[in-house]
C-alpha positions in Angstrom: -0.1 0.1 0.0 2.8 2.4 0.8 4.1 1.7 -2.7 0.8 2.9 -4.2 0.9 6.0 -2.1 4.5 6.7 -3.0 3.4 6.2 -6.6 0.6 8.6 -6.3 2.7 11.2 -4.7 5.2 11.0 -7.5 2.5 11.5 -10.1 0.9 14.3 -8.1 4.2 16.1 -7.8 4.9 15.6 -11.4 1.3 17.1 -12.3 2.0 20.1 -10.2 5.4 20.7 -11.5 3.9 20.6 -15.1 1.1 22.9 -14.2 3.2 25.5 -12.5 5.7 25.6 -15.2 3.1 26.0 -17.8 1.4 28.9 -16.1 4.8 30.6 -15.5 5.8 30.2 -19.1 2.5 31.5 -20.5 3.0 34.6 -18.4 6.6 35.0 -19.4 8.1 34.5 -16.0 11.6 33.2 -15.5 11.7 30.8 -12.7 15.2 31.6 -11.6 14.7 35.3 -11.5 11.4 34.8 -9.6 13.2 32.6 -7.1 15.7 35.3 -6.5 13.2 38.0 -5.7 11.3 35.9 -3.1 12.1 37.0 0.5 12.9 34.3 3.0 9.5 34.8 4.6 7.8 34.3 1.2 9.8 31.2 0.6 9.0 29.8 4.1 5.3 30.5 3.4 5.4 28.6 0.1 7.1 25.7 1.7 4.4 25.5 4.4 1.6 25.9 1.7 3.1 22.9 -0.2 3.1 20.9 2.9 -0.5 21.8 3.9 -1.7 20.9 0.3 0.3 17.6 0.3 -1.2 16.7 3.6 -4.6 17.5 2.3 -4.0 15.4 -1.0 -2.8 12.5 1.1 -5.8 12.6 3.2 -8.3 12.8 0.1 -6.4 9.9 -1.5 -6.7 7.7 1.7 -10.4 8.6 1.9 -11.0 7.6 -1.6 -9.1 4.2 -1.0 -11.2 3.5 2.1 -14.4 4.2 0.5 -13.3 2.0 -2.5 -12.5 -0.9 -0.4 -15.8 -0.3 1.5 -17.6 -0.5 -1.8 -15.7 -3.7 -2.9 -16.6 -5.3 0.3 -20.2 -4.4 0.0 -20.2 -6.1 -3.4 
């Protein structure tokens, strides 16, 4: 099960990277320049935001897996 969870996390991270890169590119933003302009507080806030979102995604996936197992057991 942890292998499945790890696989889901890898796919989620790749999808997030792709979407963020696409949005930045469409708006003509150079990622390296943007990183240099962020203050340490902003960097810390972004790290905390990513961690919070990751926790929420993990909870959502676990909830989905639990309901899927429940449905399979009922059948």
